[in-house]
C-alpha positions in Angstrom: -133.3 -186.3 -99.9 -131.1 -186.3 -96.8 -127.9 -185.7 -98.9 -130.0 -182.2 -100.7 -130.5 -180.7 -97.4 -126.8 -181.1 -96.2 -125.5 -179.4 -98.9 -127.9 -176.9 -99.2 -126.8 -176.4 -95.1 -123.2 -176.6 -95.4 -123.7 -174.4 -99.0 -125.3 -171.3 -96.3 -122.7 -172.3 -93.5 -119.9 -171.5 -95.5 -121.4 -167.6 -97.1 -121.7 -167.3 -93.6 -118.2 -168.5 -92.5 -116.0 -167.7 -95.5 -117.0 -163.7 -95.3 -116.8 -163.8 -90.8 -113.4 -165.5 -91.7 -112.4 -162.7 -93.7 -113.4 -159.6 -91.1 -111.8 -161.7 -88.9 -108.3 -162.4 -90.1 -107.9 -158.5 -91.8 -108.2 -157.7 -88.1 -104.8 -158.7 -88.1 -103.2 -157.2 -91.7 -101.9 -154.0 -92.5 -103.9 -151.9 -95.0 -101.8 -153.2 -97.9 -101.7 -156.0 -96.9 -104.8 -156.3 -96.9 -105.2 -155.6 -100.2 -102.4 -157.1 -101.8 -103.6 -160.7 -100.8 -106.6 -160.0 -99.7 -107.6 -164.0 -98.3 -104.5 -165.2 -96.6 -103.7 -165.0 -93.5 -102.3 -162.3 -92.3 -97.6 -162.6 -92.6 -97.3 -161.5 -88.0 -101.0 -161.9 -86.2 -99.7 -158.7 -85.0 -102.2 -156.6 -82.3 -101.6 -152.4 -83.4 -105.2 -152.6 -85.5 -106.6 -154.1 -81.6 -104.1 -151.2 -78.9 -104.9 -148.1 -82.3 -108.6 -148.6 -82.0 -108.7 -148.2 -78.0 -104.8 -146.6 -78.1 -107.9 -143.3 -77.5 -111.1 -143.8 -74.8 -113.1 -142.7 -77.3 -113.0 -145.9 -78.5 -114.0 -147.4 -74.9 -116.5 -144.7 -74.1 -118.3 -145.3 -77.8 -118.6 -149.0 -77.0 -120.0 -148.5 -73.5 -122.5 -146.1 -74.9 -123.2 -149.1 -76.5 -123.2 -151.3 -74.0 -125.4 -148.7 -71.5 -128.5 -147.8 -74.6 -128.2 -151.7 -75.3 -129.6 -152.5 -71.6 -131.9 -149.7 -71.2 -133.8 -150.6 -74.1 -133.5 -154.0 -73.4 -135.4 -154.1 -70.0 -137.4 -151.5 -70.5 -139.0 -153.3 -74.0 -139.5 -156.4 -71.9 -141.5 -154.7 -69.1 -143.8 -153.1 -71.4 -144.0 -155.5 -73.8 -144.7 -158.7 -71.7 -147.1 -156.0 -69.5 -148.9 -155.6 -73.4 -148.2 -158.8 -74.6 -149.9 -159.9 -71.1 -152.8 -158.0 -71.7 -153.9 -159.3 -75.5 -154.2 -162.6 -74.3 -156.2 -161.6 -71.3 -158.8 -158.9 -73.2 -162.4 -159.6 -74.5 -161.3 -161.5 -78.1 -162.9 -158.1 -80.0 -160.3 -155.8 -78.0 -157.6 -158.1 -78.4 -157.8 -158.3 -81.9 -157.0 -154.7 -82.7 -154.8 -154.1 -80.5 -153.0 -156.9 -81.6 -153.4 -155.5 -84.8 -152.4 -152.4 -84.0 -148.5 -153.8 -83.7 -149.2 -155.9 -86.4 -149.3 -151.9 -88.0 -146.3 -150.6 -86.9 -144.1 -153.4 -88.1 -145.3 -152.9 -91.6 -144.0 -149.7 -90.7 -140.2 -149.3 -92.4 -138.2 -146.8 -89.6 -136.8 -144.7 -93.1 -140.4 -143.4 -93.9 -140.9 -142.2 -89.6 -137.0 -140.4 -90.4 -138.3 -137.1 -90.4 -141.8 -136.7 -88.0 -138.7 -138.6 -85.1 -136.2 -136.0 -86.1 -138.4 -133.2 -85.4 -140.9 -134.7 -82.4 -137.7 -135.2 -81.1 -136.3 -131.2 -81.9 -139.4 -129.5 -80.4 -138.8 -132.3 -77.4 -135.6 -131.5 -76.2 -134.3 -134.6 -76.4 -132.4 -134.7 -79.9 -128.9 -135.3 -79.0 -129.4 -137.3 -75.9 -129.2 -141.2 -75.0 -133.2 -140.4 -73.3 -134.0 -139.8 -77.0 -132.9 -142.8 -78.6 -133.6 -145.1 -76.7 -137.4 -144.1 -76.7 -137.0 -144.2 -80.2 -135.5 -147.3 -80.6 -138.4 -148.3 -77.7 -141.7 -147.1 -80.6 -139.5 -148.7 -83.3 -139.5 -152.3 -81.7 -142.0 -152.9 -79.4 -145.3 -154.6 -81.9 -142.0 -156.8 -82.8 -141.7 -158.1 -79.2 -145.1 -157.7 -78.5 -145.8 -159.3 -82.1 -143.5 -162.9 -80.6 -144.3 -162.3 -77.2 -148.0 -162.3 -77.6 -147.3 -165.6 -79.8 -145.7 -167.4 -76.8 -147.9 -166.4 -74.0 -150.9 -168.1 -75.6 -149.9 -171.9 -74.6 -150.0 -170.3 -71.6 -152.3 -173.2 -70.4 -155.4 -171.0 -69.4 -156.3 -173.2 -66.5 -153.1 -172.2 -64.5 -155.0 -168.5 -64.4 -158.3 -169.2 -64.7 -157.1 -171.5 -60.8 -154.9 -168.7 -59.9 -158.0 -166.0 -60.1 -159.9 -169.0 -58.3 -157.5 -168.8 -55.7 -157.7 -164.7 -55.6 -154.9 -163.8 -57.4 -155.5 -160.2 -59.3 -154.3 -159.4 -62.7 -150.6 -157.8 -61.6 -149.4 -161.3 -59.3 -150.5 -164.0 -62.3 -148.7 -161.5 -64.8 -145.7 -161.1 -61.7 -146.3 -164.8 -60.8 -147.4 -167.0 -63.0 -147.0 -165.3 -66.9 -143.8 -164.4 -66.5 -142.3 -166.6 -65.9 -143.2 -169.0 -67.6 -142.6 -167.1 -70.6 -138.5 -166.5 -69.3 -137.1 -168.8 -72.6 -139.8 -166.2 -75.1 -138.1 -163.1 -73.0 -134.7 -164.7 -73.8 -135.8 -164.6 -77.7 -137.1 -161.1 -77.5 -134.1 -160.1 -75.4 -131.6 -161.8 -77.6 -133.0 -160.5 -81.1 -133.9 -157.3 -80.0 -129.8 -156.0 -79.1 -128.5 -157.9 -82.1 -130.9 -155.0 -83.1 -130.2 -152.3 -81.3 -126.1 -152.4 -80.9 -126.3 -153.2 -84.6 -128.4 -150.0 -85.2 -126.3 -147.0 -87.5 -129.9 -145.7 -89.0 -131.4 -144.0 -85.4 -127.3 -142.7 -83.4 -126.5 -141.0 -86.8 -130.0 -139.0 -87.1 -130.0 -138.7 -83.7 -126.7 -138.3 -82.0 -124.4 -136.1 -83.0 -121.9 -135.1 -80.1 -118.7 -137.6 -78.9 -120.5 -137.5 -75.6 -123.1 -139.3 -77.0 -122.2 -141.1 -80.3 -122.4 -145.2 -80.1 -119.8 -147.8 -81.3 -121.3 -147.8 -84.9 -121.4 -144.3 -85.9 -117.4 -144.4 -84.3 -116.5 -146.6 -86.9 -118.0 -144.9 -90.1 -114.9 -141.8 -89.1 -112.2 -144.2 -89.9 -113.4 -144.1 -93.7 -111.9 -141.4 -95.5 -112.9 -139.0 -98.7 -109.8 -140.5 -100.7 -108.6 -143.9 -98.4 -111.0 -145.9 -96.1 -108.1 -147.6 -92.8 -110.4 -150.4 -93.4 -108.0 -153.1 -90.8 -109.9 -151.3 -88.0 -113.1 -151.3 -89.8 -112.8 -154.8 -89.4 -111.4 -155.0 -86.0 -114.1 -152.9 -84.8 -116.7 -155.2 -85.6 -114.9 -158.2 -84.2 -114.7 -156.0 -80.7 -118.6 -155.2 -81.7 -119.4 -159.0 -82.8 -117.7 -160.0 -79.2 -121.4 -158.7 -76.9 -123.5 -160.8 -79.0 -121.2 -163.0 -79.2 -121.2 -164.0 -75.4 -125.1 -163.4 -74.9 -126.3 -165.9 -77.7 -124.1 -168.3 -76.3 -125.2 -168.3 -72.7 -129.3 -168.0 -73.6 -129.3 -169.7 -76.7 -130.8 -172.7 -75.6 -134.2 -170.2 -74.6 -133.4 -168.7 -77.8 -134.4 -171.5 -79.7 -137.0 -172.7 -77.1 -138.8 -169.8 -77.0 -138.6 -170.0 -80.9 -140.2 -172.7 -81.0 -142.7 -172.8 -78.6 -143.7 -169.2 -79.4 -144.8 -170.2 -83.1 -147.3 -173.4 -81.9 -150.9 -172.2 -80.7 -151.7 -174.1 -77.9 
């Protein structure tokens, strides 16, 4: 049984590692070489694709646009989702269940269903083609998931600690800020990593809501290398590699909090 599990895990690892390796190798190849030798190592490990990708200042701007949208979205998302999750665990059971169910229902609505209403709403508010509009829509889309994860984690905080703080005269805001929030750091890290990946890689909403080059994000910018007859796949794969680096670094620095947050939040205490 143990050997079978190891084989399954090995197969799963290969299914992930092989495509990632092919993308990484393709970023060092030319277009003809990529078509002729898909699975082979590059004949010359040239950085020409990376130079070409950033030879124009626009790609650097797109990269920092994505970084700005991701950072602001995650900071605001964590703040409001933690407040809502704290409210859910502190409200009466009936009200708590209604509020929590409301956010769970939000997870059941696909993003594609909301495209036309969201576009019309932002158009009337004058927020089309702006960072503000994209950030607000992304937060609204991710908020139910963030509340779901953080509520499960905050429920593991011992109620005796909260009640002792209440007896000592602490306000709800003080309990949230000085007790529950520090104890929920692994859960916040889990939500932060999970949602950061979704925001950073999001193509749907930026493609729908952003039109001008000044506010274009990196995933949308990479589509410019796709032509009607010829597609520059080496440059696209190079962009994918570059776009993956920030998320890899975030995961490496916060992976222990991610594991702890997921495992702790999944158990009701």
